[in-house]
C-alpha positions as CSV (number, residue, x, y, z in Angstrom):
1,M,-125.9,19.0,-48.0
2,P,-128.6,16.9,-46.3
3,A,-131.9,16.6,-48.0
4,S,-134.7,18.9,-46.9
5,M,-138.2,19.8,-47.8
6,N,-140.4,22.8,-46.9
7,R,-143.9,22.4,-48.2
8,T,-147.3,22.9,-46.7
9,F,-150.9,22.5,-47.8
10,L,-153.7,24.1,-46.0
11,V,-157.5,24.3,-46.5
12,G,-159.4,26.8,-44.5
13,N,-161.4,30.0,-44.4
14,L,-160.3,33.6,-44.5
15,T,-160.6,35.4,-41.2
16,R,-160.7,38.9,-42.7
17,D,-161.1,40.7,-46.0
18,I,-158.1,41.2,-48.2
19,E,-156.1,44.5,-48.0
20,L,-154.1,44.5,-51.3
21,R,-150.8,46.5,-51.3
22,H,-148.1,47.0,-53.9
23,T,-144.3,47.1,-53.5
24,P,-142.5,50.2,-54.9
25,Q,-141.8,48.1,-58.0
26,G,-145.5,47.5,-58.5
27,T,-145.8,43.8,-57.3
28,A,-149.1,43.0,-55.6
29,V,-148.9,41.6,-52.0
30,C,-151.4,40.8,-49.3
31,D,-151.4,39.1,-45.9
32,I,-154.4,36.9,-45.0
33,G,-155.5,35.1,-41.9
34,L,-156.5,31.5,-42.5
35,A,-158.6,29.5,-40.0
36,V,-158.0,25.7,-40.4
37,N,-160.5,23.5,-38.6
38,E,-159.9,20.1,-37.3
39,R,-162.5,17.7,-35.7
40,R,-161.4,15.0,-33.3
41,K,-163.3,12.5,-31.3
42,S,-162.6,12.7,-27.5
43,G,-164.4,9.9,-25.7
44,D,-168.0,10.0,-26.9
45,E,-168.1,13.5,-28.2
46,W,-166.5,15.4,-31.1
47,V,-164.3,18.4,-30.3
48,D,-163.5,21.1,-32.8
49,K,-160.1,22.7,-32.8
50,T,-159.2,25.7,-35.0
51,T,-155.6,26.7,-35.9
52,F,-155.0,30.3,-37.2
53,V,-152.3,30.7,-39.8
54,D,-150.8,33.9,-41.3
55,V,-150.3,33.6,-45.0
56,T,-148.6,36.0,-47.5
57,L,-149.7,36.0,-51.1
58,W,-147.7,37.6,-53.9
59,A,-148.2,38.8,-57.5
60,R,-151.2,37.2,-59.3
61,N,-152.2,35.1,-56.3
62,A,-152.7,38.4,-54.2
63,E,-154.7,40.0,-57.1
64,V,-156.9,36.9,-57.5
65,A,-157.5,36.7,-53.7
66,N,-158.4,40.4,-53.6
67,E,-160.8,40.1,-56.5
68,Y,-162.6,36.9,-55.7
69,T,-162.5,36.3,-51.9
70,R,-163.7,38.0,-48.7
71,K,-163.9,37.1,-45.1
72,G,-165.2,33.5,-44.8
73,S,-164.1,32.4,-48.2
74,S,-162.8,28.9,-48.4
75,V,-159.4,28.4,-50.1
76,M,-156.5,25.9,-50.4
77,I,-153.0,27.2,-50.0
78,E,-149.8,25.5,-51.1
79,G,-146.6,27.1,-49.9
80,R,-143.6,27.1,-47.7
81,L,-143.0,27.9,-44.1
82,E,-140.9,31.0,-43.4
83,L,-139.7,32.5,-40.1
84,E,-140.3,36.2,-40.0
85,T,-138.1,38.1,-37.4
86,W,-138.1,41.8,-36.3
87,E,-137.3,43.9,-33.3
88,H,-139.9,45.9,-31.3
89,E,-139.0,48.2,-28.4
90,G,-135.6,46.5,-28.1
91,Q,-137.1,43.0,-28.0
92,K,-136.5,40.4,-30.8
93,R,-139.8,39.0,-32.1
94,S,-140.5,36.2,-34.5
95,K,-143.5,34.3,-36.1
96,L,-143.8,31.4,-38.4
97,K,-145.9,32.1,-41.4
98,V,-146.7,30.5,-44.8
99,V,-145.6,32.1,-48.1
100,A,-148.1,30.9,-50.7
101,D,-146.9,29.6,-54.0
102,R,-150.4,28.5,-55.1
103,L,-153.9,29.7,-54.2
104,Q,-157.0,27.6,-55.1
105,L,-160.5,29.0,-54.5
106,L,-162.9,26.5,-53.1
107,G,-166.7,26.7,-53.0
108,G,-169.0,28.6,-55.3
109,K,-169.0,32.1,-56.6
110,P,-170.0,34.7,-54.0
111,A,-173.7,35.6,-54.0
112,E,-172.8,39.3,-54.4
113,A,-169.9,41.1,-56.0
114,K,-167.2,42.2,-53.7
115,P,-167.1,46.0,-53.5
116,K,-164.0,47.7,-55.0
117,P,-161.3,47.8,-52.3
118,A,-160.0,51.1,-51.0
119,T,-156.5,52.1,-52.0
120,V,-153.9,50.9,-49.5
121,P,-150.6,52.7,-49.4
122,A,-147.6,51.1,-51.1
123,V,-145.3,48.8,-49.1
124,S,-142.3,50.9,-48.0
125,E,-140.0,48.0,-47.2
126,K,-137.5,46.7,-49.7
127,F,-138.4,43.3,-51.0
128,D,-136.2,40.7,-52.6
129,Y,-139.1,38.9,-54.4
130,Q,-139.0,37.0,-57.6
131,D,-142.1,35.7,-59.3
132,P,-142.6,31.9,-59.0
133,P,-141.7,30.0,-62.2
134,F,-145.3,29.0,-63.0
């Protein structure tokens, strides 16, 4: 089998607050939006470009994100790319997302405590998830 590697590192800011869910087995999961900014020089001026990335956090990473972050929080994500596919109204759809293996909080502690999140219904889909080995 040929060698391959699927690893990505992203540093950016959350585009929305966390909505923590749990699988029927009790595993925490959340999806976040991450805005990754890049600044390039074009001629004599600097141009900002933002890339928006969907990221899924599992288990303790999801719980930590829910407890300590909110919209605008700066984080580093280490993970792998995964192609998600589904069918909607007879049309096949797909999107590339990142499944995080590691979450690192950047910046200082928030000035005010994050309010306790509302309960979100359990995830009804069947998951074939295993906790990472760390």
